[in-house]
Structures are given as C-alpha cells and as structure tokens.
N, C-alpha and C positions, 0 to 999 in steps of 0.2 A: 372928622372922625370917620373911620373906615367902617364898611358893613360889618367886618369881623368884630370890631370894638362896639358897634352900635346895638347889635342884637344878640340875644341869647335864647335858647329853646330848652324847655324842661318838659320831660315825658314821664308822667306818673303811670306806670303799668301796674295796676292793681288787680285784685281778684275779681271784682265786679265791673270795673270800668277802666279805660285808658284815657288819660287827659293829656293833651299837648297844649302848651302855652308858648307864645312868642312874646318876649319882653324887649322893650327898646329903652336904652339908656339916653337920657337928655343931656344937654351941655352942662346942666347944673349937677349932674350925678344922679338925679332921680330916675326911678324905673317905672315905666308904664307897660301894662299888659295890652298889646295891640292885636293879638290873635288868639282865639280859643277854639279847641276842637276836642270833642269827646266821642267815645264809642263804647258799645257794650263789650265787655271782656269775657271771653268764653274759654280761653286757653290756659288759664292759671287756676291753681288750687293752693290756698293758703300762702299766696305770694310766690309760688314756684311754678314755672312753666310745665305744663303737662301736654300741651298740644301746640307745637311750634307754629304750624301753619295758621291756626286760629289766632294766635297772638300776633303774627306778622300782619294778617288782615286787619285786626283791630287797630294796631299802631298806624297803619296806612290810612285807615278811614279818619282817625283823630288828627293825624298830621296834615292831611289834605284839607280838612276843614279849617285848621288854624292857618295854613298857607293862604287859602281863599280869602279869609277874613283880614289878614294882615298884609297881603300882597308881598310877602317875604318867601323866598324859596329856601326850604330847610335842608341843610346838608350835614348838620351835626347837632347833637342834643345831649343834655345831661339826663341821666337815667336814675330813677329812684329805685332802691332795692330794700326790702324788708321781708323777713319771714322768721320762722322759728329757728332757722339755721344761723341766724346773725347772733353773735356773741360779743361781749365786750369784757375787758379787764384792764386794771391799772398796771402800769410798769414804770420803771425808773432807769435812767441812763446817767452815767457820769464819765468824764474824761478830764485829763490834765491839759491845761491850756498851754500851747507852745508859743513860739515867737519871742523876739527880743524884748518887746515891751508888755508882754502878757495881755495883749489886746485881743478880745474875742472877735474872731472873723467868721465868715460863712462856713469855712471848712470845719471849725470847731463845733458849730451848730449841727452840721451834717453828721459829724462823728458821734456827738452825743445822742442824737436821734437814732442813728444806726444801732448804737448800744441799747437804747430803749426798745427797739423793735426786735433785738436779738433774742427772741424767746422761741422755744421749740413749738412748733405747730404741726398738726397732723398733715400728711401729704396732700389731703383733699381740701385744705383750707388756705386762705389767703388773707392778707391784711387789706381791709377796705379803707380804713382811715386810721391815722395815728395823730390824735388830737392833742397838742401840747396844752397842759394846764398851767404850769408855771415853771420858771427856771430858777436856779439857785447859783449864785456866784460866790465862791468861798462859803461864808456862812450867812450871806444875805439871801433870804428867801422871798418868794412872792414877786419875782421879776418877770415882767411880761415879755420884754424883748432885750436879750443880753448883747446884741450886736453893738460893737464898739466899746463896750465896757472892759475894764481891766480886772484881772483876777488870775489865780492859779488853778482853780478847779471849777468846772462847769457841770451842773447837774440839771436834769429835766424830769418833771413828773408828766406822764402822758396817759391818755385813755386809748387803749388799742381796740378797735373794732374789726372783727374778722367775719368772714362769710364763706360759705361753700363755694369752691372754685367753679364747680360745674353750674351752679345757679347764676353766678355772675357771667360766665361765658355764654350761657343760654340767652340771657337777656341781651348781651352785646350782639350775639349772633341774629337775634330777632330784629334788632335795630339796623344792623348792617344789611339784612335782606330787604329792608325798606329803602335802600340806597342812601343811608345816612351813616356817618361816623358816630361812635360813642365818645363824646368829649370827656365824659367822666361818669363813674357810678357813685352814687351818693346815698348814704343811709337816709331812708324816707323820714323817720321822725326827726332826725337832725335837721333836714331841710325844712320840715314843717315848723320847727322851732324858730327858724330864721324868719319865717313869714308871719307867725301869729303871736310870738312872745315879745313883750316889751323889754328894753334894756334894764329896767328896774327889776322886773320879774327874774330875769337871768341872773342879775346881781344878787338879789336877796335870797334866792332859792325857790325853784318851782318844779312841780311834776307836770310833765306834758304827757297826756294819754291820747295817742293817735289811734282811733277806733276805725279800722279798715274793714274790708269785706271778710277776710279770712282770719284776721288776728288783731290784737290790740298791742301796739308798740309803746313802751314806756321809756322816757328819758328824763333824767334829772339834771337840771342846770343849777349851779351854785357858784357865786362869785364870778359869774359870766361864762364859766366853762362847763362843758358836758362832763358830768362826773360818773353817770351810770346808765346803762341801758338793760332792758329786759323785754321779753315777749310773752304775752298771754295768748294762748292758741285758741282765742274766742273772738269773733268779730260780728259784723252786721249780718253776714250770711246765716249765723247760727239763730238769730232772732227770726229771720225769714223761715228757716227750716222748722223751727218750733211752731210757728203759726201754721205752716202747711200741714204739719202732722196733727196739731191740736185741733185744727178747725176743718181738716180733711178737705183742703182746697189746693189747686195747682200752685207751684212755686211762684209763678209770674203773678198770680192773684194775691199770694201771700205777701209778695214784695210791695204790691200796690196798697194792700191793707196797712202794712207796717208804716208806709210813708204818709198815708192819709189819716189814719186813725190810731196809729200806735201811741201808747202812752204808758208810763210806769207809775202814774199817780192815780190810784183807784178812788181816793177820796174826792177827786174832782169830778167823778162820774155818778150820774144818777141812774136809778133803776130803769128809767124810761130810755136811756141812751142806748140805741141799738144800731146794728149794721147788717147789711145783706152779704152773705158769703157764698160765692159761686161754688158749685159742687165739682167733684172730679168726674171725668169720663161722661159728661153730659147729664149727670144727676142734677136734680132741682136744687136751687140755691136754698140756703137756710138762713133764718133770722136769729142772731145772737146778741146777747147783752155785751156792751163794750167792756163791762167789768171782767167778762170771761177772757177777752183778748188781753187785758192788763194782767190777769193772773197767769197767762202764758208768757208774756214778755218779762215781767219784773224779776222772776227768779234768775233768768239769764243775765239780766243787768247787774243783779246783786253778786252773782258769780264772778263777773268781770272785775268788779271793784274789790271784792274779797281777795281775789288773786293778785290784783294790783297792790293792795295794801300789804300783802305777804311779801311782795318783791321789794317794796319800799323799806319794810323792816329789815329784810335781808341785806339791803344796800348799806345800812348804817347812816343814811341821810334823813331819817324820819324826823328828826328834830331841826333840820335845816331848811324846811320847805316854808319859809316865812311868807312867800307870796301865794301859797296854796297851790291849786292844780288847775290845769287848763285842758279842756276836752276839745279835740279837733278830729278831722277825718269825716268821711260820710256817715259814719255810725254815731257821731257825736251830737247830732241834732234831734235825736229822738226825745219827744216831749217828756219832761220830768226827769231826765237823766242827771242833770246837775244836782237835783235835790237828793236822789239816791246816792249819788257820789259823795255828797257832803256828809250824809249820815254815815256812811261806811268808812271813808277816808279820814273823817274828822278834820277837814280842811275846807276853806272857802274854795269854791269852784266856779269857773266861768267857761263859757263856750268860746273857742278861739277861731274866728275867720281871719283871713289874711289882713294885715294892717300896714304892711311896709311898701305898698305899691299904689300907683295911680292907673289911669287909663280905663279899661272896661270893668270898672268896679261893680256895675250892676250885674255883670255875668260871673265874677269870681269872688264876690263878697259872700262866701259860703265856706264853712270848715272843710268841705269836700275838696276844695281847690288848694288847701294850705300846702300840701306837699309839692305840687306842681309849681306854685308860686315861689316856694322855697328853693326849688331847683334852679329857677331862673336867677333868683338872687344869689345863689351859690356861684353860678357861672359868671356873674358880674363882680364877685368878690375880688378885691385888689390888695387887701392888706396882707402883711407878711405872714400872719398865722394861716391864712388861706393858702398862701404859696407853700407853706410847710405841708399843709394837708394835700395839695396837689402833688407835691413831691412824693410823699408817702404813697399816694394813690397810684402814681405812675413809676414807682421805684423799681418795678420789674422790667421797665423799658430799657432803651439804649443808654450808653454812657453820655452820649452827646445830649440827649433830652434831659438827663439828670443835671448835667453842667448848665444847660440853659435855664432850668428852673432855679438853680442856686445863683446864677447870675442875676436873675430877677430878684431873688431874695436880698442879695447884697445891695441891689440898687433900689430896694424899697417897694418892689412889686410893680406890676404893670397896670 
C-alpha cells in the first residue's frame, strides 16, 4: 500500500480552534488516528476567515503538531467548511438512456447528475456537494446504484449543497499558504455525521446538531442519505460572551468558567454552590452562586434548540427522526445540554463522540473532534457514491480530471 493510499489528513478550521488529524488505513480497511494537532483559532468569525495571516499561522501550528506525533509529512488535506453562507436544496435530474441494449453506463449517470445540478445559482456561489439520494430506472424507485441496469429512462434525486465561492477560496488559499494542497472541501456537519452516527441512526432518521464556536449546523439523515441542512447562527462563543458580559469578566476567564462550571441544570445546584469570578482590568474577583451562571447560560441553550426545532419543522422531516437527535461539536459537551434538547425537541438525545476509528482514541474521543475525524474518513471513502461526490466537488476542474473520476466510477471506485 502506497503512502498516498495509506494516509489521509483532515483539517477542521473552526471559529475557536483548528484541529488537524492524520489517519492511517490498515490492511483490513480499518482507520486509525495516528497524529493529532490543535491550535487556537483567531482568524475566523462565524466560520468565515476575517484574518488570513492569523488563520494560516493557526493551521501551521496544528499541522506541525500532527506531523510530529505521526511522523508523517502532510502535503494535502481535506478541509471542513460550514457557516451561515452554506445552503442546501433538493433537485432532480432525468435523462433518456441510449445504447443498443439500454444498459446504464457511467456516461448516463454523468448526464443525469449534470441535469440535477443544472440549477441557476448566483454568480458568487458554487456547488460544494451534490449528494445522490436515490435513482429511478423507468418506474422502479429507490435504486442505490443503477450502473449496469437496463431501462429507458434514468432519474436521480439529489441534495445540492452550495457555499459562497469566496469563503471556499479563502480556506483553500489559507491551506495552500501552509505548503499543502486542498484535497477537497467538505461540509463539516456531513463529515461529523460520518464519524459519530451509527448506520442504524442514518437509516431510521436522525437529526445531527454540530455545535461549533460561531454557529450550530443541522443535518438530517433518513434512509441513510443526507436530506436537509440548515444553520443556526449561534454557537459556543455566544455562551462565552454571555458569561463575560453577565459576570463582568474577561473573555478568556469566561471561557474557562464555561468549561469548568457551566451547566444548564439549575435543579442540580444548591445555594451553597459558588465560584470565584475574576474581575476586568485588575478589579477584585467576586464570589457568585453557580445558579446565577446557570441563569445566564440556559436561555442561550434554549434559543439554539428552539431555532433548531423551527428548522426541523420547516424541513418536513419532523416525523422521520426515529433515532432522535445527536449533539456533537465542541459546544455539545456542556453539562445538561442533552436534557434541555430533549425537552425542546421532544426527541431522545445523546452526545456523539467519534465512533468509527481506532488509534489515539484517548485524544479524539470527544465530540469536538467529530468533524476532523469525519474529514479523514471522507478522504478514505472508496464507494461509488463518494466518487460521485468527488466528481461534483471537482466538476469545475479539467476535462481529464472529470474523465478520470468517471473511470473510477465505472470501475467501482479506488
């Protein structure tokens, strides 16, 4: 197995942190995380780059740490992207099958996908993913892979994910300036779903809430396919800001207080439970009841899940979430969050750390690493549906690259 086949790198460039992971695929096909690097992110706001140099520096620090741990030199990586500029919608394509025997070949699949993506987009947006949900051959619906089947008409239902062109290019530029190539840009909550959702959850219907620093990303999976995406413009940073303002303490101290003492369950706190809060500008620290901290945090948590519930209702999949909801991302570990989510969403809720890899589990067994782990898994994907996704992701490239991808498709993937 060559080095190119053996290793994949995922870089989660978030609002509050950058995480770089090196994954190694074993002979049996299993994936182990062999390198982990993290650094404080200061160049992004709500998932979009606002300071390129700061972002480049943060990526370099994280990658260097992952390289040192793994002993692998990183020259390309899969990049996660998510922000309020990411949008998704469903589309459908259909073509007449040509050929003497009406056998569906790769060219027919290419044409039907081209038809599905032939929707008008603003000049400043581009397709990030085109995710096939199911194919129809003549009147037979629910086909996963039509290659080699016979019929006269081929149709496909897809979910189209678009993003702002400038935001994608800025992320790619930041990675390029670190001396690496961008192997692909991937929707962050989609990647997180690969890492922390079980096959049964994706089959039966599940809502994934990826609570990041600047926003909360929602994805709905049902019958194994991604059906809907949405973004709530509230994340972990909003909890921190609320604490800093409410307790009159520096942002760094507010973040530390959130991580150590933050809870949204007031009933679990007694009147004697207190904490010391550092003052701003050298002022004396103050002693407050932990219930006061809870009163600051809980309304923001309720707001996130109220907005999430509204998006679920709007999607039309409210009755299809038979597996409930999964919380992931760095903001998903706040004490008591699952209980509040269950009350508002009226669904069973669990916290979702990565479950699909081995290796350095003691370091990545945390929802904050779900996206980065998912990016590594995405890079190793070799089934045909992933080849279709790579094709759509790179369809703006050269004709030769498109032909190579479709040669992979017809051959069953690499």
